[in-house]
C-alpha positions as CSV (number, residue, x, y, z in Angstrom):
1,M,102.1,84.6,110.2
2,N,100.0,83.6,112.9
3,D,97.0,86.7,114.2
4,A,99.7,88.4,116.4
5,E,101.6,89.0,113.1
6,T,98.9,90.0,111.0
7,L,98.5,93.8,109.9
8,V,96.3,93.7,106.6
9,E,93.8,90.1,105.9
10,V,92.9,90.4,102.4
11,E,90.0,87.9,101.2
12,D,88.0,86.4,97.8
13,L,88.3,90.5,96.6
14,R,86.3,91.5,93.6
15,Y,85.7,94.4,92.3
16,A,84.1,95.7,88.7
17,Y,84.5,99.1,86.8
18,P,80.8,99.3,85.7
19,A,81.3,99.5,82.1
20,R,80.4,102.1,79.7
21,R,77.4,102.2,77.4
22,K,77.9,103.9,74.0
23,L,74.3,104.9,71.9
24,L,72.3,102.2,70.7
25,A,75.1,100.1,71.5
26,R,74.0,96.6,73.9
27,R,74.9,97.4,76.9
28,R,78.0,95.2,78.4
29,Q,79.5,93.3,81.7
30,P,81.2,95.2,83.8
31,A,84.6,95.2,83.7
32,L,86.3,92.4,86.0
33,A,89.1,94.8,87.1
34,V,90.2,92.5,90.4
35,D,88.5,89.2,90.8
36,E,89.7,87.2,94.1
37,V,92.4,87.7,95.4
38,G,93.3,87.0,98.5
39,F,96.0,87.7,100.5
40,T,98.3,89.1,103.8
41,I,100.5,91.7,104.8
42,G,102.8,91.0,108.0
43,R,102.9,93.7,110.6
44,G,106.7,95.6,109.7
45,E,106.6,93.7,105.8
46,V,107.2,95.5,102.9
47,V,104.8,93.3,99.9
48,A,105.6,94.2,95.8
49,L,102.5,94.1,94.5
50,V,103.9,93.1,90.9
51,G,102.1,93.5,87.0
52,E,102.0,95.6,83.8
53,S,99.4,98.7,84.2
54,G,95.5,97.3,83.5
55,S,96.2,94.2,85.8
56,G,93.8,95.7,88.2
57,K,97.3,96.3,91.2
58,S,96.1,99.8,91.5
59,T,92.8,99.1,92.3
60,I,93.7,96.2,94.8
61,G,95.5,99.8,96.6
62,R,91.9,101.4,96.7
63,L,90.2,98.9,98.0
64,I,92.1,98.1,100.9
65,L,92.6,102.0,101.6
66,G,88.4,101.6,101.5
67,M,88.6,104.5,98.5
68,L,86.9,101.8,97.0
69,R,83.8,99.9,97.7
70,P,84.1,95.2,96.7
71,D,81.2,93.6,94.9
72,G,83.1,90.9,96.8
73,G,84.9,89.9,99.9
74,S,86.7,91.9,102.2
75,V,89.3,93.4,104.0
76,R,90.7,93.3,107.3
77,F,92.5,96.1,108.8
78,E,93.6,94.9,112.1
79,G,91.0,91.9,112.1
80,Q,88.4,94.7,111.7
81,D,86.4,94.4,108.1
82,V,87.6,98.3,106.5
83,H,84.4,98.6,103.9
84,A,82.6,97.4,107.2
85,L,82.8,101.0,109.2
86,G,80.5,103.6,110.0
87,R,81.0,107.1,108.4
88,R,82.6,108.2,112.2
89,A,84.4,104.7,112.6
90,S,86.1,105.1,109.3
91,R,87.5,109.0,109.5
92,A,88.6,107.2,113.4
93,H,90.5,105.2,111.6
94,R,92.2,106.2,107.8
95,H,94.7,107.0,110.1
96,N,96.6,104.1,110.4
97,Y,97.1,104.3,106.7
98,Q,98.2,106.6,104.2
99,M,99.0,106.2,101.1
100,V,101.5,108.1,98.5
101,F,100.8,108.7,94.4
102,Q,102.4,108.0,92.1
103,D,102.1,112.4,91.1
104,P,103.4,114.3,93.8
105,Y,102.5,117.4,92.1
106,S,98.4,116.9,91.1
107,S,98.8,115.3,95.0
108,L,98.9,118.8,96.6
109,N,97.5,122.1,97.2
110,P,99.3,124.2,94.3
111,R,98.9,127.0,96.6
112,M,99.5,126.3,100.3
113,R,103.4,126.1,101.1
114,V,104.9,122.7,101.7
115,G,104.3,123.0,105.7
116,D,101.0,124.2,105.6
117,A,100.2,120.9,103.9
118,V,102.5,118.5,106.6
119,S,100.4,120.6,109.4
120,E,97.7,120.3,108.1
121,A,98.0,116.6,108.9
122,L,98.9,116.5,111.8
123,A,95.9,118.5,112.6
124,I,93.3,116.3,111.4
125,T,95.5,113.6,113.4
126,S,96.4,115.1,116.2
127,E,95.2,117.8,119.6
128,L,98.8,120.0,118.5
129,D,98.6,124.2,119.1
130,A,100.5,125.2,116.0
131,S,103.9,126.2,117.6
132,A,104.1,122.4,118.3
133,R,102.7,121.3,114.8
134,R,105.5,123.3,112.9
135,E,108.1,121.8,114.8
136,Q,106.9,118.3,114.1
137,A,106.1,119.5,110.6
138,E,109.6,121.0,110.0
139,A,110.7,116.8,111.8
140,L,108.9,115.1,109.5
141,L,110.9,116.7,106.3
142,R,113.9,117.0,108.0
143,R,112.2,112.9,107.8
144,V,112.3,112.5,104.4
145,H,115.8,113.8,103.7
146,L,114.4,117.3,103.6
147,D,115.9,120.4,104.9
148,A,113.5,123.1,106.6
149,E,113.9,126.2,104.9
150,I,111.6,124.5,102.4
151,F,108.8,124.9,104.9
152,E,108.2,128.5,103.5
153,R,108.3,127.0,99.4
154,L,105.3,126.1,96.6
155,P,104.3,123.2,95.1
156,A,105.6,124.8,92.4
157,E,109.6,125.4,93.5
158,L,110.2,121.9,94.7
159,S,111.8,118.7,91.8
160,G,109.4,116.1,91.1
161,G,111.6,114.2,94.2
162,Q,111.0,117.0,96.5
163,R,107.1,116.7,96.1
164,Q,107.5,113.4,96.7
165,R,109.7,113.5,99.7
166,V,106.4,116.0,100.6
167,G,103.8,113.6,99.9
168,I,105.9,111.2,102.5
169,A,106.2,112.7,104.6
170,R,102.5,114.4,104.8
171,A,101.6,110.0,104.6
172,L,103.6,110.4,108.3
173,A,102.7,112.8,109.8
174,A,99.3,110.7,110.5
175,R,101.3,108.0,112.0
176,P,99.8,105.2,110.0
177,K,101.2,101.7,110.7
178,L,100.3,101.3,106.2
179,I,102.2,103.1,103.2
180,V,100.4,102.2,100.5
181,A,103.0,103.5,97.8
182,D,101.1,103.1,94.5
183,E,104.2,103.7,91.4
184,A,105.6,106.4,93.8
185,L,108.7,106.3,92.1
186,A,107.7,105.7,88.1
187,S,107.4,109.6,87.0
188,L,110.8,109.6,88.9
189,D,114.4,110.0,87.2
190,V,116.7,106.7,88.5
191,S,118.5,108.2,90.5
192,I,116.1,109.4,92.8
193,Q,114.5,106.8,92.7
194,A,117.4,104.8,94.3
195,Q,117.0,107.9,97.0
196,L,113.4,107.9,97.4
197,A,114.0,104.2,98.1
198,Q,116.3,104.0,101.1
199,V,113.6,106.5,102.0
200,F,110.9,104.1,102.2
201,A,114.0,101.0,103.5
202,E,114.7,103.9,106.2
203,L,111.4,104.1,107.4
204,N,110.9,100.3,107.4
205,A,114.1,99.2,109.1
206,E,113.8,102.2,112.1
207,E,110.7,102.5,112.3
208,G,108.5,98.6,111.6
209,L,105.8,100.2,108.8
210,S,104.3,97.9,106.9
211,M,104.0,98.6,103.3
212,L,102.0,98.3,100.6
213,F,104.3,99.4,97.0
214,I,102.3,98.5,94.2
215,T,105.6,99.4,90.9
216,H,105.8,97.4,87.2
217,D,109.2,97.4,88.0
218,L,110.3,94.3,89.3
219,A,113.8,95.8,89.7
220,M,112.4,97.7,92.7
221,A,110.7,95.2,94.6
222,R,113.2,93.4,94.4
223,R,115.0,96.3,96.7
224,L,112.6,97.3,99.0
225,A,110.3,94.3,99.6
226,S,111.0,90.7,100.6
227,R,108.2,89.3,99.1
228,I,106.3,89.7,95.9
229,I,103.5,89.2,94.4
230,V,102.5,89.3,90.9
231,L,99.0,90.4,89.8
232,N,98.0,89.5,86.2
233,R,94.7,90.5,85.1
234,G,92.9,91.2,88.5
235,R,94.2,87.6,89.3
236,I,97.8,86.1,92.4
237,V,99.8,84.2,89.4
238,E,102.3,83.8,91.8
239,E,103.7,84.5,95.4
240,G,105.9,84.3,97.1
241,A,109.9,85.4,98.5
242,T,111.4,88.4,96.2
243,D,114.2,86.0,95.6
244,A,112.2,83.7,94.5
245,V,110.3,84.1,93.1
246,I,112.5,86.6,90.2
247,R,115.4,82.8,90.6
248,A,112.8,80.7,89.2
249,P,109.6,82.0,89.0
250,R,106.9,78.9,87.7
251,D,104.6,81.3,86.0
252,A,105.3,81.7,82.2
253,Y,104.0,85.8,83.0
254,T,106.3,86.2,85.8
255,R,108.8,84.8,84.1
256,A,108.2,87.5,81.2
257,L,108.3,90.2,83.3
258,I,111.8,89.9,84.3
259,D,113.0,88.8,81.2
260,A,111.9,92.8,80.9
261,V,113.7,94.2,83.5
262,P,117.3,95.3,81.8
263,I,120.9,94.3,83.1
264,A,124.0,96.7,82.9
265,D,126.4,93.5,83.4
266,P,126.3,92.9,79.9
267,V,127.8,88.7,81.5
268,L,124.7,88.5,82.9
269,A,122.3,90.4,79.5
270,R,124.2,87.2,77.8
271,A,122.8,84.2,80.2
272,R,120.2,86.0,80.4
273,Q,119.6,86.2,76.3
274,R,120.8,82.4,76.6
275,E,118.4,81.5,78.9
276,R,115.1,82.6,77.5
277,L,116.5,80.8,73.9
278,A,116.7,78.0,75.7
279,R,113.4,77.9,76.8
280,Q,111.9,79.0,73.5
281,G,113.5,76.0,71.8
282,H,112.3,73.3,74.0
283,A,108.4,74.8,73.9
284,A,109.4,75.2,69.9
285,Q,110.4,71.4,70.2
286,E,107.9,70.4,72.1
287,D,105.4,72.3,70.0
288,T,107.2,69.1,66.9
289,R,106.0,66.6,69.1
290,S,102.4,67.3,69.7
291,T,101.8,68.7,66.1
292,T,103.6,65.8,64.3
293,P,101.3,62.7,63.4
294,T,102.6,59.1,65.0
295,T,103.6,57.3,61.9
296,I,102.4,53.4,62.2
297,E,104.9,51.6,60.0
298,R,102.8,48.8,57.2
299,T,104.3,45.1,56.5
300,A,103.3,44.1,53.1
301,P,101.0,41.6,53.2
């Protein structure tokens, strides 16, 4: 990927959360959450950052958006170091990247009408008058498959899936080049997840919107992303084209994540079980060979 195609470049990123000190306890070292992480996101590319809870993937998302300051390394957006910007420049630059959070209810003001939440984002990032902002907000709600009549409702009147669509519409109001979706589908029913995954896919295909899709769900990552980055304890353990990583994982941690994904097809499920048992049997044989003492044949004098 050449420089013209690169939107985001993460290089040697490091971050440690301050260690909490208990009363009368010895001071502990800070907990390292991200350790020498580096990758790129191309223009129009969807990258999935996959790992278990606590692997550091959400921290990386916040570092990319400038919500946290790294202890080392850099994040460059279109060649500009995100964390080197002054306050005014950072505010002007922030519309280029937006986050969609896991909990759509807590990210919306419960006292603000849905339409006003989207219109407020437009007021910050555009010079449209009130009438034009309403028209544009209704268009954004339709863009995420919501009826315009939802404009007047409060978040409490909506389902979880509808609230998440509002969160996506509000993010789109800033006209971003990158969306960071942090477990954005995790709290929703499977059918609603599929509908919202379709919305994300449309935004990428029709508008060329780049995305960093943070998830523990490899099945959803496979559906949305062209490239997967697997994170374990703050470090990248595997990275590559989605199909290549899922079909032939090189790292044991990646294989464990794949094995944990349920399969509805019983034939495929049994095939996976046989493959897993074969791997375990091979590993057991290797352990036996390595631990069995070598015997030396003796001959009588």
